[in-house]
Structure formats: C-alpha cells, structure tokens
N, C-alpha and C positions, 0 to 999 in steps of 0.2 A: 703855596702856589704862588705868591708874590716873589718870594726868594727864584724860584726856578725861571717864572719869567724874565724879572730883572737880570738875572745873571747870565741866562741866555742870551738876551740881547747884547749885551756887554760882549759878550764873548764873540758873537759875530761882528759887533763894531772892531774888535780888537784884530781879527783874523785878516793876515795878510795874503792878498792875493798869490805871491809869488811864493808862499810857504804851504805846501801841499799838505803837512801835517796839521799845521793851526788850522787850515780850512776844514781838512776832514773832520778834525775834532769838533768846530764849531758846527757843521753840518749834521754832525751825529748827535750833537747836544739840541739841535732844532727838531730834529726828528723825535728825540726823547720827550721833548716838550710837549709836542703835538699829540703824541699817544696820550702824555699825562693829561692833558685838556680834554681831549677826546673821552676818554674815560671819566674825568669829572662830571663832562655834560652828562654822560651815558647814567651815572649814578643819582644824579640830581633830579633827571628827570625820571628815573625808575621807584627812586624812593623819596625824595623832598617834595617834588610838586605835586604827585596825587595825594601824599598826607596833606598839604596846603589846600588843595583844591576841596579835600573831603570836608574840611571844616570852614573854609574861608573861598568861595566861589569867585573865581577871576583873580585872586589875590597875586597867582604865579604867571600869569598871561604875559604880562611884558618881558620876563625873563624866558620865558619858553620861546619867544620871538628871537631873544638875542641868542639862545641856543640855534636857531636856525641860521643865524649869521655867522656863529661863530663856528660851526661844522662847514659853512662855505668857506670860510677863512683857511681853517685848516686845510682843506682840500687844495686852496690856493697856494698856501705856503710849501706844502708837500711838493707842489708842482715847481715851485721856487728853489727849493733844493734840489729836485730831479736836475734841474737847468744848471744849477751851479756844479753841481757833482761830473755833469758831462761836459763842462766847459773847458777849455783848455786856459793856459795860464794868463794868454793874453785876453779871452773875453771873460773869465772868471773878474776882472777888474769892473764890468759893469753889472755881472751876475749876482755879486756880493752885496753891492749899495743897494740894488733893488730889495734883496732879501732882506735887508736890514730895515729899509723904508716901510715894508709891508708888515714884518715882524714888529716895528715899533706901533704902527696902528693896532695891530691884535693884542699886543700888551695894554695899551691905552683902553680899550676897550673892556678887556679882561678886568682890570683893575676898577672901572667903574663898575661892571657888572657884579662884583664880590660886594662893593657898599651895599646895593641892594640887597643881596644874598644874606649879608650879615645884620642888616636893620630891618629892612621889611618882611622879609620871610622869616625871621626869627622871630618878630614880632607875631606874626601870624601862627607860627607853631606854638608858642608859648601859651597864646590865647585860647588855642584850639586843643590844647592837649596836656595833660598831667604830665609830671615828672618821668611817672613808671611808663607812660605811653611812650613818651620821646625817647626814653631809654629802648624801648623795645624796637624804633626806628632806626635809633644809632648801631643796635646792636645786628639788625638785619642788614644796614648798609655794610658796615665792618665786615661782617661774614662775607661778604659778595667780592672782597678783594684779595686777588691770588697773593701768595706768599712773595714773589718776585715782585708784583705791583706793589706790595707793600714797603718791600725794601726799598724800591724807588722814590716812594712817598716820604720815609723817613730820613732818606738822604738829604732833603730840602726842609722837611719840616724841624727835624731834631735841634739843627743848631741854630734854628731862628725863632724859637719861642723862649719865654722866661723858664728859668730854672723849675720853677714851682711846676709851670705847666709841664715839662718834661717828666719831671719826678710823677707826678700824677698819671700821665699817660702810660707811662711803662709800669707803674703799679697794677693799673688797670689791664694791660696787656698780660704782665705775670699772672693775673689771677683768672685769666679767662684761657692760656696757651698751655701747652703741655711744656715741660721744662727744658727739653732740649730745643723744641722751637724757638721758645721765648730767649734762652740764651745764644742761640744763632742771631736771632734778631737784635738783640742788644749789642752783641758784639760789633756787627755792621755798624749800629746807630753811635757807638762809641769812637769807631773810627773816623768819624765825621766831627768829631768834637775838639775843642783845644782841651788841653790837658786839666787844666782847673775845672771847666765844666765837666770832664769824665768824671774828675776825683769828688764834684760835687753832687752828682747823679749816683754813683755808687754808694755814697753817705746817705744819701735821701732814701734809697731802696733798703739800705739796711736798716732804716729807722723803721721802715714799713713791714707788717707782717704779711707774708704771704698768703693772698686770699681774702685780707682783709679789708681791701679797700679797692673798688673797682676803678675807681680813678679816671679822669679827664673824660668824662661822657658832657661834652660840649654843649648840647642842646638842652642839659638840664640844671638847676641850679644856678644859671646865669640871667635872670630874669631882669637884671638891671645894668647888666655890665657891658652889653653890646658883643656877647660871645659870636664865635664864628659858626657856621654851619656843621654838620655832623663830622666832615671832613677835615675842619680845621683846627686850629690852638683854641683853647677855651678861653682866651681874652678878644678873639678875634684879627690877631696878629700872624700867625703862624702862616697859614695858607692863604 
C-alpha cells in the first residue's frame, strides 16, 4: 500500500497538464489507488476490526473513525479526478495541483493509519488469538479477494517486500491455489520484478516443495517483529 500511495502521488506530481497522455495515465492511477484503498478499508472493517473487538473491546475505535474519514477523502478525491478529467488544457493547470495537494494529505493520513494497524492492532490480535485462530482470520480475508484484485495488489506488493517475504508469500499461495491459477499469478508478479529478483524467486520456489509450506501468514509467528496486518508483508513494510 505504501508503494502504491507514494508512487501514485509522484506520478500526479510529474504529470504535465499539456500532455494529455501523461495526465490521463496519472488520473487512471489515482482511480486505481482509490479503489484499492476503499477495498482495504472494507477488508479491515469486515475481518480485522470485529476480531479485535471480540477480544479487546474498544481497541479498534480510533481506526474505525479513521476509516470514515478515509472514505470521505476517497469520495472527495474521486471528484477531484472527475474535475481534472473534464478540464480543458488551460483549466487543467489549476485542477492537477489541487488534486496533488489533496492526494498528499490522503497519503499522509494513510501512512499514519498503517502504523497504528501494524503496532496496536497486531498487538491486540496476538494477545487475543492463537496462531491457529489468526491463520483462520487471514485465510478468510484472503479468500475474499477476487483474482483481479489480487493481481493489482501483487503489482505493488511483490517488488516492495524482501526476497524472503516474497518467497514465503508465493510458497503459501502455491500450496493453496490450483496450479494453473497460481502459474498465471506468478507470471504476472514476475513481470514486475527486476531480473535478479525474478531469478531469486524462481530459485527459492524450486527449493520449497509444493504443499509443504503455507508461507507468508503475516498475522502469525511474528509476535516480536512488528508484522503488518493480514494484507501486508510479514515484516510490516510491504503494504
């Protein structure tokens, strides 16, 4: 998520109002980011916050309030995108800086929000649940992500995590997915990696036997490392 937030902000900042193609690509990137963020809010609200509240009442209240603000910000940014899309080349000079400023505030708020999720929320989950229970929460959340959405998430996550986290993630996916589906997902993910990183991932997967490693269950087994939430990297840095 951090990679998507920061790169999209930079793309909007680079967009030249006189370049229709660059502006269109930047606005499309913002729309994709907003859809990802709205889904992220939905997943946390449906799977993580109820689990936290079941064992630590009140522990998710602050972030639940953040979610309401984020959804309003998403709606406001969507309107900024609409205005920029409808603007002429002359008026786009004003529309793009406005979008950039508002997106900057949105990025800043999300970065702060993720720190709370990766510290206070994970601490509440680890204190309240066994690893087996956390695996169940993780698996239910993962199953709710449609293949097309997963492809979009991996486009940002895969290049942004460590080699070890990446290998564990794909070993886990391989153990849970039909081979043709996994092969398609892996091919898509590999297209976003540098050659050296692709080779390292291939070697790591070759060393792991299919079905013997669930891999990358970030809510479990990381009780002292500041792991991310169920949709993030296992060391808290990827999303």
